[in-house]
C-alpha positions in Angstrom: 142.2 96.3 62.1 140.0 98.8 60.3 137.1 96.3 60.2 137.4 95.8 64.0 137.4 99.6 64.5 134.4 100.0 62.2 132.4 97.2 63.8 133.2 98.5 67.3 132.1 102.0 66.5 128.9 100.7 64.9 128.1 98.7 68.0 128.9 101.7 70.2 126.5 103.8 68.1 123.8 101.0 68.2 124.1 100.9 72.0 123.3 104.6 72.1 120.1 104.0 70.0 121.3 104.6 66.4 119.0 102.3 64.4 120.9 102.8 61.1 124.2 101.9 62.7 122.6 98.8 64.2 121.3 97.6 60.8 124.7 98.3 59.3 126.4 96.3 62.1 124.1 93.3 61.6 124.6 93.4 57.8 128.4 93.5 58.3 128.2 90.6 60.7 126.3 88.2 58.4 129.3 87.0 56.4 131.6 86.9 59.4 129.2 84.8 61.4 128.6 82.4 58.5 132.4 82.0 58.0 132.9 81.3 61.7 130.0 78.8 61.8 131.5 76.9 58.7 134.9 76.9 60.4 133.2 75.2 63.4 132.0 72.4 61.1 128.4 73.5 60.5 127.2 72.7 57.0 124.3 73.4 54.7 121.1 75.0 56.0 122.4 74.8 59.6 124.7 77.7 58.8 121.7 80.0 58.3 120.3 78.7 61.6 123.6 79.5 63.4 123.7 83.0 61.8 120.1 83.7 63.0 120.8 82.4 66.5 123.9 84.4 66.8 122.3 87.6 65.6 119.4 87.0 68.1 122.0 86.5 70.9 123.9 89.7 69.8 120.6 91.6 70.0 119.8 90.2 73.4 123.3 90.8 74.8 124.1 94.1 73.0 123.8 96.0 76.3 126.6 93.8 77.8 129.1 94.6 75.2 131.9 96.8 76.4 132.9 99.4 73.7 136.4 99.6 75.2 137.0 96.0 74.2 137.4 94.5 70.7 134.1 93.6 69.0 135.2 90.7 66.7 136.4 88.3 69.6 133.1 89.0 71.3 131.1 88.2 68.2 133.3 85.1 67.4 132.7 83.7 71.0 129.0 84.1 70.6 129.1 82.5 67.1 131.2 79.5 68.3 128.8 78.8 71.2 125.8 78.9 68.9 127.6 76.7 66.3 128.4 74.1 69.1 124.8 74.2 70.3 123.6 73.5 66.8 126.0 70.7 66.2 125.0 69.1 69.5 121.3 69.3 68.6 122.0 67.8 65.2 124.0 65.0 66.8 121.2 64.0 69.0 118.6 63.9 66.3 118.6 60.9 63.9 119.1 62.1 60.3 117.9 60.4 57.2 120.7 60.1 54.7 119.9 59.4 51.0 122.5 56.8 50.0 121.1 54.2 47.6 124.3 52.2 47.6 124.3 51.9 51.4 120.6 50.9 51.3 121.2 48.2 48.7 124.3 46.8 50.6 122.5 46.7 53.9 121.9 43.2 55.2 118.2 42.4 55.8 117.9 41.5 59.5 114.8 39.4 58.8 114.8 35.7 58.1 116.2 34.6 54.7 114.0 33.6 51.8 114.2 29.8 52.6 113.9 30.1 56.4 110.3 29.0 56.6 111.1 26.0 54.4 114.1 25.0 56.5 112.0 25.3 59.7 109.4 23.0 58.2 112.0 20.5 57.1 113.7 20.5 60.5 110.3 20.0 62.2 109.5 17.1 59.9 112.9 15.5 60.4 112.4 15.8 64.2 108.9 14.3 64.0 110.2 11.3 62.0 113.1 10.8 64.4 110.8 11.0 67.5 108.3 8.5 65.8 111.2 6.1 65.2 112.1 5.9 69.0 111.0 3.0 71.2 107.6 3.6 73.0 109.1 4.6 76.4 111.6 7.0 74.9 109.1 8.5 72.6 106.6 9.1 75.4 109.4 10.7 77.6 110.3 13.1 74.7 106.8 14.0 73.9 105.6 14.6 77.5 108.8 16.0 79.1 110.4 17.7 76.1 107.7 18.8 73.7 104.7 19.3 76.0 107.0 20.4 78.9 105.1 18.4 81.5 106.7 17.8 84.9 108.2 14.5 85.9 105.2 13.9 88.3 102.6 14.6 85.6 104.4 12.4 83.1 104.8 9.6 85.6 101.0 9.8 86.3 100.2 9.7 82.6 102.5 6.9 81.5 102.6 4.8 84.7 106.4 4.9 84.7 108.6 5.9 87.6 110.4 9.3 87.6 113.8 7.4 87.4 112.6 5.4 84.4 111.4 8.5 82.7 114.8 10.2 83.3 116.6 7.3 81.8 114.2 7.1 78.8 114.6 10.8 78.1 118.4 10.6 78.4 118.6 7.6 76.0 116.0 9.3 73.6 118.0 12.5 73.4 121.2 10.6 72.7 119.4 8.6 69.9 117.9 11.8 68.5 121.3 13.5 68.3 122.7 10.5 66.5 119.7 10.2 64.2 119.5 13.9 63.3 123.2 14.2 63.0 123.3 11.4 60.4 120.3 12.9 58.6 122.1 16.2 58.3 125.1 14.6 56.6 
């Protein structure tokens, strides 16, 4: 109660132009503002930022303070708003966290160490399986599947009808599934 009265009278004197009272008021507010900021969840260096922002706001709004009203709730309201502003800004900004264990436990999103070898092996197995197909089926797979030519273009190249190419492709895919499935096992 005495602190409230003392701070209120310092603010009243500061509003009337007493520079010494204003300095004393700001000095007395420092620990109070820091405590309120910490209670709001502000941590570390951010507490100093909230203290500075609060004191700047108090300075800018000191003319709006009504000496007939309690000073501490007025100061606490300003501090809580500045703390919330600081927490919001910090929440929007990505922050680097030094945590070696989390870094070591993080899964590498890139391909695994043997991925290139597996890809080459699968490609070689596919090439062997396609080469083992009968001529018509092999041509259908090479032109339609691998080179992605249209049915018309493939028919013109091979001299086969579109219907025959469709049948050859269907049979080739079925044979490749069987062949590659057995090779996997």
